[in-house]
N, C-alpha and C positions, 0 to 999 in steps of 0.2 A: 307615724301613728294615725290611724283612721278613725273617723267619727261617723255616726249615723243618727240622724234625728228621727224620732218615732212619734207618731201622733197618738199612740195608745200602747199600753203595756200588756194588753190582753193576749196578744199573739205570743209574746215572750213567756207569759205565764202558762200558756198551753204547752209550750216546749218544755217547761219545767215539769208538767204533769207526765210528759212522755219520758222524762229522765228524773224520776223522783229522788234518786240517790246520788245525783250529780252535785259535787261540792266545788265545782270550778266556776260557779256563777254567783253574782251578788247584786242585789238591788240597793242602791244608795239613796237615802232620802235626806234632802236638805230641809231643816225645820227651824222656824223662827222661835225665839224665846217667847213663851206665852201661848204658843200654838201647839204644844205637845199633845193636846187632846183632840185636835181637829185638823191635822195635816193630811188626813186620808179622806177628804170630802168627795173626791172623784169616785164614782161608783165602780169604776174599773179597778180600783185599788182595794176593794172590800176584802180580798183574800189576805190583806196585810193587817187586818184589825187586831191580830194577836200582838202587834207591836204596842198598841195602847196599853194592854195589860202588863207587858214587860216594863214599859217606861214608868207606869204608875208604881209597879212593884219596886223599881229602883229610885223612885222620886227624881226622875231625870229632868234637868232643866237645860234647855237648848242654848246654853251660853256658847260664845264663839269658841270653836275648836273642840268642844266636848262631844264625845260620841259613845255610842253603844253598839256593839256587834252582837247580833242574835243569829244563831246558826240553825235554828229549827223553828218551825217546819220549812221555812224558806230562808236561805241565808240572806240577811239584811243588815245594813248599817244605817243607823240614824245619826246624822251629823248636825250639831248645833251651828246656827248662823247668826246668833246674837239677836238683838231686837230688830224688828223690821225697819225701824226709823234709822238704824245705824248701817243698814245694808248699802254696799257699793260694789263696783265691779271687782275690787280686790277680794271681797268676801267670796266671790265665785272662784277666783284663783286658789285661795286657801282651802276652800271646800273640796275642789277637785283634787288638788295636790295631796292633801292629807288622806283623802279617801283612797286614792290610788296607791299610796304608800302602804295603807292597811291591807288592801287587796293583794299587793305584791308580796307583802310579808306572809300572808296566808296562802300564797301560791294560787290565787284566783285570777283567771285570765279573761273572764267574761263579765263585764261591768255595765250596769245600766244606772244612769243618774236620773233621779226624779226630783225636779225642782218644784218648790212651792209656788203659790200665787205671789208674784213679785209686785213691788210698788208699780203703779201704772206707768210712770215715766220710762220704765225699762222696756216697755213694749212700743214706745213711740219713737219717731225719728230714727236715729242710729242706735237706739237702745238695744235692740235685738242683735244688731251687728256686733256691738261691743260686748254683750253678754256671751255671744258665741266665741269671739276672739279670746275672751277671758277663760273660757272652758279649755280651749286648745293650749293656751299659755300655762294655765295651772297644771295641766298634764305634763307638758314637756319640761317646763322649768322645775317642777317639783320632783321629777324622777331623774333629773340630771345627776351624774356621778363622774368624778375624774379619778380613774384608777389606773392610768397608763403605766405608772411605775410600780404597781403592786405585783411583785414577782411571785409571792407565795399564795396569792388569791387564785383558787382553782378557776374562777371565772373572772378574769381581770376586769372585764367591763361591767361586772355585776349584772343584775337584771336590767334589760333594756326596755324602753317604752314600747318597742315593737313587739315585745312578748305578749302584749294584750291583743285580744281580738278587737275588731272594730267596736269602739266604745259608743254605746247607745245613750242618747240624751233626750229626755222627755221634759219639755218646758211647761208642763202642767196644763192649766186651763186655756192657754192661748189656742185659737183656731188657726191652724196652719193653712196658708194658701200659697200660690206660686210665688207671689211677691215676698212673703215672709220666708219661704223656703230658700229663695235666692239670697235674702239678707243673711240668713243663718249660714248658708254655705260659704258666702263671701267672708263672713266674720271668722268662721273656722279656718279658712284658707289664710286669711290675714294673720290670725293668731299663730298659725304654724310658722309663717315667715318671721314674725317678730321674735318668737321664742327660739327659732333656729339661729337667728342673728345674735341673740343674747348668749346662747350656748356656745356659738362659735367664738364669741368674745371671751367667755368664761374659760374655754379650753386654752386660749393663748395666754390669758392672764395667769392661769394656774401653772403654766410652764415656768420652770426655774430660770434664773438669770444666766446660767451656763448654757442653756439651750436657746432661749428667746432673746437673742441679741438684736441690735438694730438691723443687721443684715438679714436675720431670720424673718423679721417683720416685713422687710422689703421684698424678700422672696415670696412670702405668703401673698402679699399684695399683687406681685407680678403673676403668680400662678392663677389666682382666682379671677383676675381682670381678664385674662385670656379666655378663661372658661365661661364667664358671664357676659363678655363682650363690652367691657368698658375700657376707657383709656387709662394708662398707668405710666407715670413719669417718675424716675428715681434719680436723685442727685447724690453723688458720692461726696467724700470730704473735699475734694478739689473743686467740685461744682458749688458746694456750699460756701466755700471761701470766695470763689469767683463771683457768686451772686451777692456777696457782702452780707451774709447772714452771720455776723461775727458774735452777736449775743448768743445765738444757738451754738455756734462752734466753740465758744469759750467754755461752755459746760462740757462738751464732748472731748476736749483736749486731754483730759486726764486718764482716758481709757485706751487699752490696746485694741478694743473692739471699735472700729470706726463708725461714725454716725451715718445715717441715711435720712434724706428728706424725701417723703413719699407724697405724691400728688395723684389722686384717683379722680376720674371725671366720668360722671354719668350724664349722657345727653338724651333727651326725650326723642321719640320717633318723629320725623318730620310730618307736619300736617298741612292741609290746604290753607288753614288760617294763618295769617301773618301777625298774630298778636305777639307782643314782646314776651319772651320767655323769662320767667323769674329765675335768678341764679342764687343758690344758697351754698355757703361753705360750712362744712362741719370740721372743726379743728380738734384734734385730740392730743393731749399731753402723752409723749411716748418715751419716758425715761425707763428703760428696760430694767435697770437696777439702780437704786439710789443709795449710795453709801454716805451721802452728805458732802463728798469731796473733801477738801482739806478742813472744812468745818465739820469734822467727822461726827456721825451720829453715834450715840451710845448703843451698845450691842442690842439691848432690848428694843430699841426703836428702829434697828436695821432689819430685824426679822420681818418677813413678809413684804419687803420693799420691792419684790418682784411685781407687786400690784401697782407700782407707780406708773405702769404703762396702761392702766385700766382705761383711760380716756382714749388712747390710741387704738386699743383693741375694740372698744365700742365703735369707733369710727370704721375700723376694718369690717366689723360685723354688719354695720349699716350698709357699707358700700358693696359687701359681698351679696346682699340680698335686695338692694334697692331696685335693681332692674326688674325684679319680679312684680313690682307694684305698678309698672307702666305709668310713671309720674309724668306730669306735664311740665315739671320744673327741672332745671339743670342743677345737678348736685356735685359739689367738689368735696372730696375727703382729703384732708391735709394733716400730715403727721411729721413732726421733727423728732426723729428717733435717735436716742443716744444713751450712754451710761454716764453716771456722775461718780467718778472714781478719783482717788487721791495719789496719782503718781507724780513724778518730777515735772511732767508737762502740764499738770493741772493748773487751772487759774487759781489765783490767791485772793484772799480778802485784801481790799485796797486796790485791786486791779480796776482798770476802766476799759470798757468795751463799747464799740459803736454798733448800734442795731441797724437793721436794714432800712429803717425810716430816717436814719441819720442822727438819732438821739444818742447821747452818751450816757452810760450807766456805770455808777460806782458800785463795785461788788463789796458789800459789807459782810455778807454771809454766803458761802458757796452752797449751803444747804437750802437756800431759797432759789433753786435752779430751774424749777418748772416754769416759772414766769419768764425766765430768760429765753428758754426755748420757744415758748408761746409768743413772745414779743415779735420774733421774726416770722413765725408762722401766721400770725394775725395780719401783719403788714403784707406778707405775700398774698394772703387771701384777698385783702382789699385791692391790691395792685392788679389782680386778674379781673377785677370789675364785677364782683358779686354784689347782690343787693342786701343780703343778710349774712352774718357770721354767727355761728353758735359754737362755742368752744366747751369741751368737756375735759375736766382735769382733776386729778387728785392733788389739789394745790396746797391746802393748808390744814395743819392740825387744829388751827384756831376755829375752823368751820365745824369740826367735830365737837369741840368744846362748846361752841355756841348752839348747835342744833342737834347734837347727839349722833349716834351711829347709824341712824336709819333715814336721815333727811339730808338732801343736797341743798346747798345755798345757791341762790340765783341772783345775779347782778347784771348790769349792762347799761347801755346808753339810750335804750328805747323802751318806754313803758309798755307799749302795745305788744311788742315781741316778748318781753318778760312775762306779762300776764298770760299771753297765749301759751308759752311753754309751761307755766305753772298749771294752767287750766288743763292742758293736755296730760300733764303728769297725774292729775286726779283720775283720769280715765285709765292710764297705763298702770297705775298703782305704785309708781316710783316717786316717793314723797319728795316734794321740793318746797322751798320757802324763800321769799325775797329777803335779801340783806341790803340795807340802804347805803348808797354812797353819801359821804358827808364831806363837804368842802373844808370843814375845820380840820380834817385829818390829812389833807394834802401836804401840809408842811412836814409831816412825819417822813415823807419820801424825798424831801429836799436834800440836796447835796451841795456842799460849798465848792466842789471842784468839778462836778459833772451836772448834766441836765436832771438826773434823777438817781436815787440809790435803790438798791433792789429789796430792801426791807424797811418797815417802819419800826415801831416799838412793840411791846408785847400785847398792847391793847387793840382790839379790833383787827387782828391780823388777817382774817379772811377778807375784810372790807378793803384794807390797804393793799392787799395782793390784787384784788379786783381793780382797784383804782390805778395800780401800776400798769395793769394790762390795758386800761383805757387809754393810756398814753400812746398806744401803738395801733389805735383804731380812730379814724377821724369821724366827725359828725356826719359825713356823707353816707356812711353805711350803718345799717342797723346791726347792733351787736348784743349778744347775750352770753354771759359766762356762767357755767354750771360747775360748782365746786363739789365733786363727788367723793371727797376724802373719807366721809363717814361710811356711806353704804357700799362702797366699791368692793370691800373684802370683809368677810365675817369669820371670826374665829369660832363662833358657836353655831351659826346657822340661824335663820329666822324666816317665818312664814314658808314660802316656797323656795327659799334660797338655802341650799345645803352649805356646809362649811367650805370656805374658800371664796373664789371670785363670784360676784353676782351678775356681772355684765350690765350694771346699771347705766342708764343713759341710752343704750341702743334702742330699746322699745319706745321710749318717750319720743325720741327723734323720728323714728319711723312713723309713729302715730301723727306727729306734727307734719311730716312730709306728705303723708296721705291727705291730710286736711288741705294742704296747699293746692292739691289737684282736684278736689271735690267741687 
């Protein structure tokens, strides 16, 4: 999808005069609530004054997501942005996403977005960059569809984002110069990368368990690593046992589809400077299907468990596109991929396994399997000498109970890293909130016969799961855990996320990685 920033809409209006009966063009106005009568201050927009009359006739209030389509004399869409005090970068994503869906529904291919006068901070520092990236993300994320298996659909892929002509963007009263034009272009390019990474993750998450096996994920990693020029190492089941990743292997034992341990490595281009290169590991939970194992899930809770690989797919999306950012940091993508199934080889409740760091774990519930795979992945990440570890995992239903379906829980051993991830999520629009570790809860994980057991009791389950993971990361490395169980998969769709996988985590981490190199 291509974008073009325009400094005036007058030239476009002249084109309209030359094609007065053209119905494939639309002007989209973002309007703040309370400004329904003065959003056309710019003199170049005086030909749209007819919108005031129509909005007054409808008593239109520009509340978030509300819109009015006016088809004559110039096809226009007025889209509510809510109150100016509530505006944020995600307002832009929703505005662009909703508007393009309306344009697509009406078979309009030529779209011009006209932004109102934004709060001043959005024109300062990186504000224009982030606004531009949000425009690109709103377009790509909002128009995403997964119709690969629709055999009766005449157009299996549906309408594609590429069906639109270059989308024009008019940022209102801002005086564009070369520096600002550079910011906008770089922001749009960055937004394309982040949304492509998220959509890449969405595609893999939406694949069913009979297709997306651990070997499938490993093959995807090998294929794109060659394409983009990053390193890729794959451990098969023999390698996994040889490397003593027995916590991970215990989960994998019950499936006929063998596990794979995936390690992707991006290294920055050599420079004349000999500064120490920061090393960051991104670890993703990769349970390609979770039946619960012998602690079998009820059927209602087993549906959509193809999404239990969401963390791993986010990592694959990140690593697929990270080289395009020309980062100064070294980035490792780590995935312990397996299925959790209940055959005769499956691990049992009461089993004891030894993790890579030497700690013994009593298995009380085989459906608390993600933390067992992550335990060895986290230890592996620390052993390769990284400075920071960020893990992304659909870890607990308890996090959904605590924070709802739209917010991820964030925990870890370093307050600065936690705050940085949460602050970054406010820019990316992927909502996150910190959950506190509590030493009073450690006894819930104590075992009379092993170093630790794999579940606590029913209270504070997201926190005890995070505290379990903490046992496999030392204080020598900064670590942040993101529980994405709530927003990773949606049955109804929300904002610019259609039904199915959201790819949550991929964009926030890419924003974070960019900041490490700025």
